N, C-alpha and C positions, 0 to 999 in steps of 0.2 A: 428631426422628422418632422415638427411642428411646422419649421420652417420651412422644409422642400415643400409640404402641403399648401401652405400659402405663397408660396413661390408658384408652383404649380396650376393655383387657381387666378391668379393675378395675370399671369401669361395665358391661359386661355381665356380670361376676360378681355383681353389687350386683342385675341383674335377674332374674337367674337364681334367686338365694335367694328374693326378693321369689315370684316363680313358683313354686316348688318347695315351699314352705312353705305359702302363701296361695291359690293360682290354680289348681293342678294336677287338684285334685280336685273342684272344682267345673262343673258341668256346662255353663258360658259357653261352649261351643268355640268359636264365632264371634268373641268375645271372646278368650278367649286366641290364637287365630289371630294377632288383627292388636296384640294385647299383643308377641308372640314378634317379628312382622318388623319391628312398630314399632320396640321398645326395642334389638334390633340396628340399626338402621338409626341409630337416637338417639346408639349409644353411639360411632358413627362420626362424626356431626355435633359434638355435644358438645362434644370440645377444642378445636374453632375458634372455637365461639361464646363471644364476650364480651359481656354485657351492662351498657351504662352505669350503670345503676341498682344494678347487684349488684357494680361494682368495688370494691374497698376498696383502701386503700392499705398494703403491708407494707412496714413499714421494714426495711430490711436492716442489721445491723450489720457494719462492715468497717474493717480500718484502713488508713489514708491515709497512704503512707509520703511522705518528703520527697522534692520534686519532683528532686533531684537524683541520687536512687535509683535512677530510671529508665533502665535501661539503663546502668547503672555498671561499667564496665571488661569490655565484652561486648562485642564486635566483632558485627557486623551478620551475620547469615547471607544472603548474597543468594541469591537465588532467581528464575531466570528460564526462560520458557518458549518454544521456539522454536516448531514446528509438531506438534500432535496427531498421533500415529502411528497412533491405535486407542485401543480403550476403557482407562482405567482404574481397574478396581474393587478395591476393598479386600476383604480376604477375608471379611469380615462382608455384604458385597454379593454377594458371591459366592456365598455359602451362600444369601442370599436368595433370591438370582435363580435361584440351581442348584434349590433346594426348588419352586419355582416350578414350573421348567419340568418336575420330576418328577412334579408334583402335576397339570399340565397333560395331561402322556403318559397317566398313570393314567385321566383323564378321556378321554381318545380310547379307552382300549381298549374303555370302560364302552361307549364311542357305538358302537364297531364292535361291539361285542358286542349291543346292539340290531338294528342295521343285519342283522348276520347271521341274528338270529332271525326279521325281518322276511322279507329276504329267502326263506328258509330255507319259512315257512309258507304256508299257505293265504288268500288274503286273502278277505273276505267285508264286502261296504260295505252298511251301514244309514243310516238319516238322520240319526242322530246320533254316528255312529262306526263304526268300522273294524275288524270280527274278526279278528284273524290267527291262528289255528289251528295251533297245533304238534306236531306227530306225536310218539307215544312219550313224551310228557311229561304234567305234572299241574299246571304252575306257573298262575298267575293273575294280572296285575298290568296297570296303565294308563300310559301315557304319552303325553301332550298326547291325542288323539282316538282314541289306537288302546290298543284292548283286546287283550293277547297272554293265552290258554286252550289249555290243554293238549286233544287229543283225549278223554284219559281225562277230565278233566272233565268233557268236555262228553256223556259217557255216565250223568253222574249229574244229579240235581238243579242246574242251574248257572244258573237265574232268577235267584235272590239275588245270586250273583255278579258278574252281568252289572248286576243296579240298583245293587251296592255300588260296582263299579268306573263305571260313570256317574256317581253322585256324583262322584267326584273328577274326572271330565271336566267337568262342568257348572260345577264351584266352581272349576276352573283348579289343582289342587293342584301340575300339576307345576312350575309357573312357581315357587311356593317354594322346590320341593326344590332348583331351577337354579341359584336365585338363592345359595343357602348351599352352592351346588355351587360355585359363582363365586368366594365367599367363602373357599372351602378352598382354593381355589388362590393366591390373593392372599395369605390368611393362614394357609397349611399351617400356620406355629409354632404358632396359637394353637388348644388345646384345648377352650376354647368355644365354636367354630364346630361342631364335633363335636358338643357337647352340644345347642345349637340345634336344627342337622338332628334329630338322634334326637327333640326335644321333636316340634319340629313334624310330622315323621311319624307320629309315636307321636297327634298331635292329628288328623291329617286320617283316622286311622282312628277316634277315636273320631265323629268328624264325621259318615261314612259310617254308621258303623254306627249314628248316632240316627236317620239318616234313613231308614233300610231296616227298620228293627226296626219302624217303626210299622204298617207292610203285610205284613211277614216274620218277624214275630221268630221263631216257632217254628222255622221251616225256618234262618232266619241260624242261630240257635243249635246246629242241627244241624251246619250246616257248618263253625261257628266250632270247633265239639269234635271235629272228624275228623281223625284222626292221621295219613293216609297221603300229605299233600300235600309236595311240595317248593318251595321258592322259587327264586329265581336272587338273589343276593348284587349287586343294583346300587343304590348307596345313593340316585337319585334316582330312584328309580319306586315308584308306590304297590302294595303288594304285599297282595294279599288274605291270603295264608295264611303267616304269621311266625308261628311257634310260641312264639316270647319274646313277642308280645303278647297271645298267647288267653288268655292269665289276666287280664290287663290289662282286655282290651276284653269280656269274660264282665263281671267285677265292675263297670265301667263302665254296661254295658248295665242291668246289676239296679239301679244306683243310683237312689234318687229326684232327680228333676229338683230342680236346687238355689234356694231360694227366692231373690228378687228381690233383697232387700234385702242379701244377700250381695255385689253386684254394686259396692257399696260399696266393698268390697276393692281395689279398681281404684283409689281415690281414693289408695293408698300412694304410687302412682307420683308425684303431685305433690308432695310433699316432697321425695321422693328428686330429683325432677330439677331443683328450686330448690337444694336442697344443691348437685349437680353445675353447676350455673350460677353460684350462687356461691364455688366452687372454682376455675373455671374463666376465672373475670371477674377473679380476686384477681391483684395486678398489684405490682411492685417499684416504689416511690415515691422513684425519686432525691433529691428534694429533702427527705426525710425521713428519708435515711439517718444511722444513728446512728456518727457518725465520729470516731476518736479518731487526731492525728496523732502521730506517732511521729518524733522524732530521734533525735541520737545520744547524746543524753543519758539517754534514758531505754529505748532498746533492754533495756537486759540487766533494767530493772526490770520490763519484762512479758513475760518469758522469750521475746524476741524478736527474733532476731539477723539484722544484715544477710549475707548469704553471705560479705561482703569481711571480715569481723571475728570471724568466729563460730571457737569454738574447732576444731571438726571439722566440716568440711564435709560433707553429705548426701553418700552414697555412692550413685551408680550402679550398677544390677546389671551386675555384669561388671569394676567399677571396685575390688571388694574386695583384690585383690592388687596393687594399682597401686602403683607407690612413689610417685607424686604423683596423692594422687587428685582436687585440685580440676583438674588439667591433665584428668584423665580422666576429670572430668565434663564438663567444657567441650564435649570432641572426641566423648564420647557423646549430648550436647545436639544438638552439630551434623549429627552423625551422624542422627538419631531426625527434626531437621525436613527433612534432604535427603532421608530413605526415605520419610516420609509426605507429603511436599508435593504439592499440586494445584493450580495455578493455574486457579481460579474461570473456567469459559469465559464466562462474563456479564461477569466484570470486565475479561476479554481482549478479548471485544468492544467493550467500552467504552471499550478503551484507560487502564484505571484501575489504576495502579501507584504505587508510593513505600515507607515504610516503617511498617511497625506494629510500636509497643514494647506488649511484655506483661510484665507483672509478676505470679507466683503464688507462693503459700506451698506450700515443702514442709513439712508440718505434723511435729509431735514423733512421730508415728506413720508418717510418710515417705509420707503421702498427698497429690496435690495437690489444692490449693482455693484458691478465692477469686481466680480469675482475672480480671484486669484489663489491658484493652486500651486501645489510643490508636493511630490509624491513620487514613488520608485515605476511607476507605471500609467502610462497614460488611460489603462483600463478601470484602475481605482480614480483616478484623479476624476474620469467623467462620471463617475456612479457616487462620487461626492458633490460634482457638480450639479447631476441630476436633485439631489437631494436638498441641496441649498435654495436651489429656484424655486422651488415648492413652499418655501418659509411664507408664512401670509405677510401683509401689509401690517405695520408695527406704530405704536404712537412714539414720534419720533423722539431721539434725546433734546435736552436742551441745556444749554449753557448761558447765565446768566440772563435767565428767563428766553432766551433766542434760541429756536430750533437750529440744530446743527448735523453734519454729516458726523456719524459713529464708526469708525471700524474697527470692526471683529475677528477675532481668529481663534480656530478650533482646530487641534488634529484629531483625527478620523484614523483609530488602529486597524487592520484591517488585517484578523488573523485565522488560520485556515486548523482547525481544531483536529488535535492529535491525541484528545482524550486524558491528556494533562495539563492541570490547571497551575501548574508550580510556574510556570512562565511568565503568567500575569501576576501571580502575586510577587516574582522577583522585578518584573518591570514597575512596579509600585513601590516599591522598596517599604513594604509596612510591616511595622512588628505590633504586636498585642501589644494593646495600650494607648495607640499612638491614634490621636483624633486630626484627621486631613482638616487644611487649612478651611476648605469651603464648608465644614459643617461643625466647626468649634463652636462652642457659645459665645466666647469670648475670646478674638483673634488677639495674637500676640502685637502689642502697642511699639512701633517703631518711634524711634524719640526722636521728638519734634511732631506726633500727633496725639500726644496725651488730652489735649482739649479739642478735639477733632469731633463734629457731630457722627461722621460716620468713619469710625477709626480702619473697618476694612477696606476702603475707598484709598485712606491717606494711607494704609499700610504698601497698597499698590502703588500710588503715584509717589511713594519716598525710594519705593525699590527699583521703578522703571528712571529715576533721578540716580540713582546710584549706580543703576548698570551703565547708562549715558554717560554720565562722568569718568569712571573709572576705565569704559572698556578700550580696548588696546588690541588691533590686528597685529597678532606675532610676526614679525617682518620673516623670520626661518619657514615661517607657513607660509607666508605671502610668495617668497622666492620659489617654493618648493609647487607652487601651485594648490596648495592644502585647502579645500573647504568643505563646508557641510556642515550639519546638525549636530550639536551638544548637547544631549537631555542632561540636566541634573535634577538631583532633588536631598536637600537638607536637611536636618531637625533644629526644630528651633526649641532647643530642652524649656524643661519645666522651669529652670532658672536664668530662662535668655537667653542663652546661648547659641552658639552656631557649632552643631559638630555632625559627623558622619556623613558627608558631603561624598554623595555617589553620583558619577559622571558614566555618560555612553555614549562617544564619540568615535569620528572618524580616524583621528588622530591625536597620540599626547600633547603634540605643540596646543592643539586647540581646548585638548581639556585642562590641560597646566593655567591656560587662562581665564577661564572658566575659574576654577579653584580659586586661583588668586583672585577675581573681583568677589567672589563670596565671602574668601577670607576676610574682608575688609569690608565686610559689614559690624555693623555695631551692636553692642548688647540690648536686646530688648526685655519690653515687661513681657513677661512669658503669658500664654494663651491661656483662658484657664476652661475647664469644662464641671460643670454641674458646682461652680465654686472653686473647683481644685487645678491647681498648676499642674500643666499635662505637656508633655512632648507633642510639638507640631510639625509634622513633616509639611514643606512646602516645596512643589516643582516648579520648573521653568526651563522651556527649552532656547537656547541661543544657535543662531545661525551666524554662521562665518562665509561672506561669499566676498569671492573676488569682482570686481567691477570688469 
């Protein structure tokens, strides 16, 4: 939505630049009226238009990470929905709708102001219009088929003013102004709506002046030069006496009629619209992506380090003083997802649930980029992408003292509430007394990590290397086109042995391969909690994907 709004504003700005520099001073008033209304409507439509003939495949360069890195040692954030208890608005949506409400109230006050004027005035009906005479006033403006005119104006020569306002009525200028008034309510944040409304209002006066001056030129000048009139400040009425416009109107009346050849200026609109269509029709071609596959041996050479092995992990705002910044990072990520999560209503209605794996880069400037998603449905993927895009800027990760790009992945589990929590317990395979890897006081020590300063990080690094070294895509699965995710959890017992391997996957061939890899893990120094050796469950998803 934000991209759509920005594109609309950009298109409107370009159209207004063309108008102000090339068309505004010409006397093709009706053409300019069509231009202003037409280009505004075009700016709202063009971002949605994609012309097949203009489509271009724009290659996108990104890094493709090893399959086993997707979701590496990050427990799924399980999010579920019970019943919607009311509106769930973000603060941005609150500001948007709040501004629209304020703009609507202001519009209502303007309508009320007109209503009170009409109610207090003396009404005189004519075949083409209704004249409403306002006591002790010298206003003069039209609204639809009503001409509001002060009794002080009636004492003067007012035929020219009536003729002027009749042009507004016959050409239905009120509809133009009301259209932009509606756009001011919907797009109150867009300053160009106000510019468009100002330009069209100014143009209406030029149109009426040009018509009336054909028969009442001298009288019209006399009225325009009068300095004693006041006006009602209502943005969607055609006011005869607007002092800020007097000079422009006189100049335009004195201007010679533009030569027809200058109507060719409107052809400038053609290449501009074609360029906009070309822009909106461009799309990313997933088949022509420039991919670079990174494995554990090439991560360091490309200044790209997985979260598990980077020397200094990125720091989430608020974790600067935390003793364990990695644990704080994980906790903050989980809190962020829980805070901003909103189960799409359409997905709820269609009973869509499941796991969405997301991987993103925390670049060397601490900015989130290159978001990749895999899930059961685009509705769920879009929701996860929205949440990740709201992550704050972080202190970048470092390796050997140099800021680097750090890929991070986390699975998000969407679950519809069915009143039974047993499925969640089954998903985690936790038994009473087991201490999860993420919270155990002393994690199991992988052989070779005994002297490591950060044994948790060393464990993750060794696990990653073990999987990379032993991974083998079953040939039978390849030939059968079998691919997908195998979720596995196993127990590192209080004796350091690997036991109780549990798996869930699309096919037994893939599950057997994962079990083979896990069974080859060495005996470890057991994890401890409060000084006592405990069973530590450890989970990791494997993704098998055919190229």
